[in-house]
mmCIF file as Biopython writes it, N, C-alpha, C and O atoms, coordinates in Angstrom:
data_model
#
loop_
_atom_site.group_PDB
_atom_site.id
_atom_site.type_symbol
_atom_site.label_atom_id
_atom_site.label_alt_id
_atom_site.label_comp_id
_atom_site.label_asym_id
_atom_site.label_entity_id
_atom_site.label_seq_id
_atom_site.pdbx_PDB_ins_code
_atom_site.Cartn_x
_atom_site.Cartn_y
_atom_site.Cartn_z
_atom_site.occupancy
_atom_site.B_iso_or_equiv
_atom_site.auth_seq_id
_atom_site.auth_asym_id
_atom_site.pdbx_PDB_model_num
ATOM 1   N N  . MET A ? 1  ? 2.163  4.662   -16.956 1.0 0.0 1  A 1 
ATOM 2   C CA . MET A ? 1  ? 1.534  5.730   -16.391 1.0 0.0 1  A 1 
ATOM 3   C C  . MET A ? 1  ? 1.446  5.340   -15.031 1.0 0.0 1  A 1 
ATOM 4   O O  . MET A ? 1  ? 0.675  4.422   -14.751 1.0 0.0 1  A 1 
ATOM 5   N N  . TRP A ? 2  ? 2.339  6.078   -13.833 1.0 0.0 2  A 1 
ATOM 6   C CA . TRP A ? 2  ? 2.078  5.629   -12.550 1.0 0.0 2  A 1 
ATOM 7   C C  . TRP A ? 2  ? 1.110  6.416   -12.027 1.0 0.0 2  A 1 
ATOM 8   O O  . TRP A ? 2  ? 0.910  7.492   -12.591 1.0 0.0 2  A 1 
ATOM 9   N N  . THR A ? 3  ? 0.270  6.045   -10.793 1.0 0.0 3  A 1 
ATOM 10  C CA . THR A ? 3  ? -0.651 6.597   -10.307 1.0 0.0 3  A 1 
ATOM 11  C C  . THR A ? 3  ? -0.333 6.534   -8.592  1.0 0.0 3  A 1 
ATOM 12  O O  . THR A ? 3  ? -0.163 5.417   -8.105  1.0 0.0 3  A 1 
ATOM 13  N N  . THR A ? 4  ? -0.267 7.591   -7.813  1.0 0.0 4  A 1 
ATOM 14  C CA . THR A ? 4  ? -0.320 7.439   -6.491  1.0 0.0 4  A 1 
ATOM 15  C C  . THR A ? 4  ? -1.532 6.998   -5.781  1.0 0.0 4  A 1 
ATOM 16  O O  . THR A ? 4  ? -2.619 7.500   -6.068  1.0 0.0 4  A 1 
ATOM 17  N N  . LYS A ? 5  ? -1.397 5.932   -4.710  1.0 0.0 5  A 1 
ATOM 18  C CA . LYS A ? 5  ? -2.616 5.604   -4.093  1.0 0.0 5  A 1 
ATOM 19  C C  . LYS A ? 5  ? -2.664 6.075   -2.563  1.0 0.0 5  A 1 
ATOM 20  O O  . LYS A ? 5  ? -1.570 5.726   -2.119  1.0 0.0 5  A 1 
ATOM 21  N N  . THR A ? 6  ? -3.433 6.735   -1.468  1.0 0.0 6  A 1 
ATOM 22  C CA . THR A ? 6  ? -3.124 7.295   -0.314  1.0 0.0 6  A 1 
ATOM 23  C C  . THR A ? 6  ? -4.316 5.906   0.567   1.0 0.0 6  A 1 
ATOM 24  O O  . THR A ? 6  ? -5.064 5.314   -0.211  1.0 0.0 6  A 1 
ATOM 25  N N  . ALA A ? 7  ? -4.371 5.624   1.636   1.0 0.0 7  A 1 
ATOM 26  C CA . ALA A ? 7  ? -4.958 5.144   2.433   1.0 0.0 7  A 1 
ATOM 27  C C  . ALA A ? 7  ? -4.910 5.631   3.813   1.0 0.0 7  A 1 
ATOM 28  O O  . ALA A ? 7  ? -3.751 5.851   4.163   1.0 0.0 7  A 1 
ATOM 29  N N  . VAL A ? 8  ? -5.899 5.901   4.823   1.0 0.0 8  A 1 
ATOM 30  C CA . VAL A ? 8  ? -5.637 6.337   6.364   1.0 0.0 8  A 1 
ATOM 31  C C  . VAL A ? 8  ? -5.811 4.821   6.915   1.0 0.0 8  A 1 
ATOM 32  O O  . VAL A ? 8  ? -6.621 3.948   6.605   1.0 0.0 8  A 1 
ATOM 33  N N  . VAL A ? 9  ? -4.569 4.842   7.999   1.0 0.0 9  A 1 
ATOM 34  C CA . VAL A ? 9  ? -4.238 3.726   8.647   1.0 0.0 9  A 1 
ATOM 35  C C  . VAL A ? 9  ? -4.786 4.348   10.380  1.0 0.0 9  A 1 
ATOM 36  O O  . VAL A ? 9  ? -4.015 5.125   10.943  1.0 0.0 9  A 1 
ATOM 37  N N  . ALA A ? 10 ? -5.590 4.105   10.819  1.0 0.0 10 A 1 
ATOM 38  C CA . ALA A ? 10 ? -6.000 4.915   12.223  1.0 0.0 10 A 1 
ATOM 39  C C  . ALA A ? 10 ? -5.686 3.795   13.282  1.0 0.0 10 A 1 
ATOM 40  O O  . ALA A ? 10 ? -5.803 2.570   13.248  1.0 0.0 10 A 1 
ATOM 41  N N  . ARG A ? 11 ? -5.250 4.668   14.222  1.0 0.0 11 A 1 
ATOM 42  C CA . ARG A ? 11 ? -4.978 3.743   15.494  1.0 0.0 11 A 1 
ATOM 43  C C  . ARG A ? 11 ? -3.731 2.755   15.803  1.0 0.0 11 A 1 
ATOM 44  O O  . ARG A ? 11 ? -3.615 2.080   16.826  1.0 0.0 11 A 1 
ATOM 45  N N  . ALA A ? 12 ? -3.002 2.794   14.933  1.0 0.0 12 A 1 
ATOM 46  C CA . ALA A ? 12 ? -2.254 2.115   14.819  1.0 0.0 12 A 1 
ATOM 47  C C  . ALA A ? 12 ? -0.874 2.210   15.480  1.0 0.0 12 A 1 
ATOM 48  O O  . ALA A ? 12 ? -0.196 3.038   14.871  1.0 0.0 12 A 1 
ATOM 49  N N  . THR A ? 13 ? -0.029 1.501   16.803  1.0 0.0 13 A 1 
ATOM 50  C CA . THR A ? 13 ? 0.724  1.833   17.609  1.0 0.0 13 A 1 
ATOM 51  C C  . THR A ? 13 ? 1.625  0.435   17.476  1.0 0.0 13 A 1 
ATOM 52  O O  . THR A ? 13 ? 1.012  -0.633  17.477  1.0 0.0 13 A 1 
ATOM 53  N N  . GLY A ? 14 ? 2.994  0.437   17.368  1.0 0.0 14 A 1 
ATOM 54  C CA . GLY A ? 14 ? 3.838  -0.330  17.646  1.0 0.0 14 A 1 
ATOM 55  C C  . GLY A ? 14 ? 4.122  -1.003  16.534  1.0 0.0 14 A 1 
ATOM 56  O O  . GLY A ? 14 ? 4.182  -0.355  15.489  1.0 0.0 14 A 1 
ATOM 57  N N  . VAL A ? 15 ? 4.399  -2.668  16.502  1.0 0.0 15 A 1 
ATOM 58  C CA . VAL A ? 15 ? 4.913  -3.132  15.384  1.0 0.0 15 A 1 
ATOM 59  C C  . VAL A ? 15 ? 4.440  -3.886  14.809  1.0 0.0 15 A 1 
ATOM 60  O O  . VAL A ? 15 ? 4.573  -4.991  15.336  1.0 0.0 15 A 1 
ATOM 61  N N  . HIS A ? 16 ? 3.755  -3.896  13.674  1.0 0.0 16 A 1 
ATOM 62  C CA . HIS A ? 16 ? 3.078  -4.783  12.880  1.0 0.0 16 A 1 
ATOM 63  C C  . HIS A ? 16 ? 3.324  -5.374  11.386  1.0 0.0 16 A 1 
ATOM 64  O O  . HIS A ? 16 ? 3.876  -4.823  10.434  1.0 0.0 16 A 1 
ATOM 65  N N  . ASP A ? 17 ? 2.748  -6.654  11.476  1.0 0.0 17 A 1 
ATOM 66  C CA . ASP A ? 17 ? 2.980  -7.129  9.810   1.0 0.0 17 A 1 
ATOM 67  C C  . ASP A ? 17 ? 2.089  -6.279  9.048   1.0 0.0 17 A 1 
ATOM 68  O O  . ASP A ? 17 ? 1.216  -5.482  9.391   1.0 0.0 17 A 1 
ATOM 69  N N  . LEU A ? 18 ? 2.816  -6.891  7.216   1.0 0.0 18 A 1 
ATOM 70  C CA . LEU A ? 18 ? 1.876  -5.730  6.663   1.0 0.0 18 A 1 
ATOM 71  C C  . LEU A ? 18 ? 1.802  -6.578  5.550   1.0 0.0 18 A 1 
ATOM 72  O O  . LEU A ? 18 ? 2.820  -7.110  5.107   1.0 0.0 18 A 1 
ATOM 73  N N  . PHE A ? 19 ? 0.585  -6.775  5.006   1.0 0.0 19 A 1 
ATOM 74  C CA . PHE A ? 19 ? 0.430  -7.755  4.151   1.0 0.0 19 A 1 
ATOM 75  C C  . PHE A ? 19 ? -0.375 -6.869  2.919   1.0 0.0 19 A 1 
ATOM 76  O O  . PHE A ? 19 ? -1.427 -6.271  3.151   1.0 0.0 19 A 1 
ATOM 77  N N  . LEU A ? 20 ? 0.276  -6.880  1.595   1.0 0.0 20 A 1 
ATOM 78  C CA . LEU A ? 20 ? -0.300 -6.322  0.379   1.0 0.0 20 A 1 
ATOM 79  C C  . LEU A ? 20 ? -0.324 -7.822  -0.176  1.0 0.0 20 A 1 
ATOM 80  O O  . LEU A ? 20 ? 0.539  -8.694  -0.080  1.0 0.0 20 A 1 
ATOM 81  N N  . VAL A ? 21 ? -2.221 -7.867  -1.094  1.0 0.0 21 A 1 
ATOM 82  C CA . VAL A ? 21 ? -2.712 -8.750  -1.691  1.0 0.0 21 A 1 
ATOM 83  C C  . VAL A ? 21 ? -2.844 -8.194  -2.856  1.0 0.0 21 A 1 
ATOM 84  O O  . VAL A ? 21 ? -3.425 -7.187  -2.452  1.0 0.0 21 A 1 
ATOM 85  N N  . PHE A ? 22 ? -2.758 -8.011  -4.198  1.0 0.0 22 A 1 
ATOM 86  C CA . PHE A ? 22 ? -3.088 -8.004  -5.295  1.0 0.0 22 A 1 
ATOM 87  C C  . PHE A ? 22 ? -3.724 -9.386  -6.134  1.0 0.0 22 A 1 
ATOM 88  O O  . PHE A ? 22 ? -3.324 -10.541 -6.281  1.0 0.0 22 A 1 
ATOM 89  N N  . ARG A ? 23 ? -4.887 -8.644  -6.578  1.0 0.0 23 A 1 
ATOM 90  C CA . ARG A ? 23 ? -5.657 -10.031 -7.131  1.0 0.0 23 A 1 
ATOM 91  C C  . ARG A ? 23 ? -6.092 -9.440  -8.507  1.0 0.0 23 A 1 
ATOM 92  O O  . ARG A ? 23 ? -6.233 -8.238  -8.732  1.0 0.0 23 A 1 
ATOM 93  N N  . GLY A ? 24 ? -6.288 -10.464 -9.403  1.0 0.0 24 A 1 
ATOM 94  C CA . GLY A ? 24 ? -6.590 -9.975  -10.966 1.0 0.0 24 A 1 
ATOM 95  C C  . GLY A ? 24 ? -6.330 -11.262 -11.823 1.0 0.0 24 A 1 
ATOM 96  O O  . GLY A ? 24 ? -5.620 -12.232 -11.559 1.0 0.0 24 A 1 
ATOM 97  N N  . ASN A ? 25 ? -7.203 -10.964 -13.068 1.0 0.0 25 A 1 
ATOM 98  C CA . ASN A ? 25 ? -6.696 -12.071 -14.389 1.0 0.0 25 A 1 
ATOM 99  C C  . ASN A ? 25 ? -5.782 -11.704 -15.318 1.0 0.0 25 A 1 
ATOM 100 O O  . ASN A ? 25 ? -5.393 -12.414 -16.245 1.0 0.0 25 A 1 
ATOM 101 N N  . GLU A ? 26 ? -5.307 -10.179 -14.982 1.0 0.0 26 A 1 
ATOM 102 C CA . GLU A ? 26 ? -4.393 -9.758  -16.271 1.0 0.0 26 A 1 
ATOM 103 C C  . GLU A ? 26 ? -3.082 -10.753 -16.077 1.0 0.0 26 A 1 
ATOM 104 O O  . GLU A ? 26 ? -2.860 -11.262 -14.979 1.0 0.0 26 A 1 
ATOM 105 N N  . ALA A ? 27 ? -2.235 -10.992 -17.220 1.0 0.0 27 A 1 
ATOM 106 C CA . ALA A ? 27 ? -0.993 -10.924 -17.211 1.0 0.0 27 A 1 
ATOM 107 C C  . ALA A ? 27 ? -0.036 -10.432 -16.561 1.0 0.0 27 A 1 
ATOM 108 O O  . ALA A ? 27 ? 0.880  -11.027 -15.994 1.0 0.0 27 A 1 
ATOM 109 N N  . GLU A ? 28 ? -0.303 -8.986  -16.662 1.0 0.0 28 A 1 
ATOM 110 C CA . GLU A ? 28 ? 0.720  -8.159  -15.924 1.0 0.0 28 A 1 
ATOM 111 C C  . GLU A ? 28 ? -0.442 -7.386  -15.020 1.0 0.0 28 A 1 
ATOM 112 O O  . GLU A ? 28 ? -1.245 -6.520  -15.368 1.0 0.0 28 A 1 
ATOM 113 N N  . LEU A ? 29 ? -0.316 -7.764  -14.252 1.0 0.0 29 A 1 
ATOM 114 C CA . LEU A ? 29 ? -1.628 -6.885  -12.963 1.0 0.0 29 A 1 
ATOM 115 C C  . LEU A ? 29 ? -1.287 -5.271  -12.661 1.0 0.0 29 A 1 
ATOM 116 O O  . LEU A ? 29 ? -1.957 -4.246  -12.792 1.0 0.0 29 A 1 
ATOM 117 N N  . LEU A ? 30 ? 0.105  -5.544  -12.185 1.0 0.0 30 A 1 
ATOM 118 C CA . LEU A ? 30 ? 0.677  -3.940  -11.772 1.0 0.0 30 A 1 
ATOM 119 C C  . LEU A ? 30 ? 1.923  -3.726  -11.704 1.0 0.0 30 A 1 
ATOM 120 O O  . LEU A ? 30 ? 2.385  -4.715  -11.135 1.0 0.0 30 A 1 
ATOM 121 N N  . LYS A ? 31 ? 2.679  -3.076  -11.929 1.0 0.0 31 A 1 
ATOM 122 C CA . LYS A ? 31 ? 4.170  -2.694  -11.100 1.0 0.0 31 A 1 
ATOM 123 C C  . LYS A ? 31 ? 4.190  -2.053  -9.924  1.0 0.0 31 A 1 
ATOM 124 O O  . LYS A ? 31 ? 3.915  -0.863  -10.079 1.0 0.0 31 A 1 
ATOM 125 N N  . PHE A ? 32 ? 4.390  -2.336  -8.867  1.0 0.0 32 A 1 
ATOM 126 C CA . PHE A ? 32 ? 4.388  -1.902  -7.366  1.0 0.0 32 A 1 
ATOM 127 C C  . PHE A ? 32 ? 5.784  -1.276  -7.432  1.0 0.0 32 A 1 
ATOM 128 O O  . PHE A ? 32 ? 6.680  -2.102  -7.612  1.0 0.0 32 A 1 
ATOM 129 N N  . ASP A ? 33 ? 6.115  -0.166  -7.340  1.0 0.0 33 A 1 
ATOM 130 C CA . ASP A ? 33 ? 7.024  0.514   -7.072  1.0 0.0 33 A 1 
ATOM 131 C C  . ASP A ? 33 ? 7.541  0.783   -5.659  1.0 0.0 33 A 1 
ATOM 132 O O  . ASP A ? 33 ? 8.758  0.750   -5.475  1.0 0.0 33 A 1 
ATOM 133 N N  . TYR A ? 34 ? 6.805  1.016   -4.763  1.0 0.0 34 A 1 
ATOM 134 C CA . TYR A ? 34 ? 7.262  1.720   -3.487  1.0 0.0 34 A 1 
ATOM 135 C C  . TYR A ? 34 ? 6.299  2.025   -2.360  1.0 0.0 34 A 1 
ATOM 136 O O  . TYR A ? 34 ? 5.602  2.916   -2.847  1.0 0.0 34 A 1 
ATOM 137 N N  . TRP A ? 35 ? 5.922  1.829   -1.304  1.0 0.0 35 A 1 
ATOM 138 C CA . TRP A ? 35 ? 5.301  2.408   -0.254  1.0 0.0 35 A 1 
ATOM 139 C C  . TRP A ? 35 ? 5.798  2.854   0.731   1.0 0.0 35 A 1 
ATOM 140 O O  . TRP A ? 35 ? 6.760  2.160   1.059   1.0 0.0 35 A 1 
ATOM 141 N N  . GLN A ? 36 ? 5.546  4.080   1.704   1.0 0.0 36 A 1 
ATOM 142 C CA . GLN A ? 36 ? 6.085  4.896   2.856   1.0 0.0 36 A 1 
ATOM 143 C C  . GLN A ? 36 ? 4.732  4.930   3.466   1.0 0.0 36 A 1 
ATOM 144 O O  . GLN A ? 36 ? 3.623  4.660   3.006   1.0 0.0 36 A 1 
ATOM 145 N N  . PHE A ? 37 ? 5.065  5.268   4.434   1.0 0.0 37 A 1 
ATOM 146 C CA . PHE A ? 37 ? 4.302  5.770   5.597   1.0 0.0 37 A 1 
ATOM 147 C C  . PHE A ? 37 ? 4.674  7.039   6.066   1.0 0.0 37 A 1 
ATOM 148 O O  . PHE A ? 37 ? 5.861  7.354   5.981   1.0 0.0 37 A 1 
ATOM 149 N N  . GLU A ? 38 ? 3.707  7.968   6.636   1.0 0.0 38 A 1 
ATOM 150 C CA . GLU A ? 38 ? 3.548  9.311   7.377   1.0 0.0 38 A 1 
ATOM 151 C C  . GLU A ? 38 ? 3.009  9.494   8.421   1.0 0.0 38 A 1 
ATOM 152 O O  . GLU A ? 38 ? 1.784  9.479   8.541   1.0 0.0 38 A 1 
ATOM 153 N N  . PRO A ? 39 ? 3.865  9.711   9.423   1.0 0.0 39 A 1 
ATOM 154 C CA . PRO A ? 39 ? 3.006  10.243  10.559  1.0 0.0 39 A 1 
ATOM 155 C C  . PRO A ? 39 ? 1.971  11.173  10.359  1.0 0.0 39 A 1 
ATOM 156 O O  . PRO A ? 39 ? 2.042  12.123  9.578   1.0 0.0 39 A 1 
ATOM 157 N N  . ALA A ? 40 ? 1.068  10.910  11.027  1.0 0.0 40 A 1 
ATOM 158 C CA . ALA A ? 40 ? -0.537 11.846  11.137  1.0 0.0 40 A 1 
ATOM 159 C C  . ALA A ? 40 ? 0.034  13.358  11.303  1.0 0.0 40 A 1 
ATOM 160 O O  . ALA A ? 40 ? 1.117  13.642  11.815  1.0 0.0 40 A 1 
ATOM 161 N N  . GLU A ? 41 ? -0.777 14.141  10.844  1.0 0.0 41 A 1 
ATOM 162 C CA . GLU A ? 41 ? -0.563 15.458  11.011  1.0 0.0 41 A 1 
ATOM 163 C C  . GLU A ? 41 ? -1.331 15.949  12.211  1.0 0.0 41 A 1 
ATOM 164 O O  . GLU A ? 41 ? -1.272 17.133  12.541  1.0 0.0 41 A 1 
#
């Protein structure tokens, strides 16, 4: 089962490094498909 998670990123301009950190004790913590950014409305 896939779920969508969203987060607001405020006041970000220019180019930045993005770090995605996943922690847990499960043998298969998650299956990460993709991420995307959309401009604020």
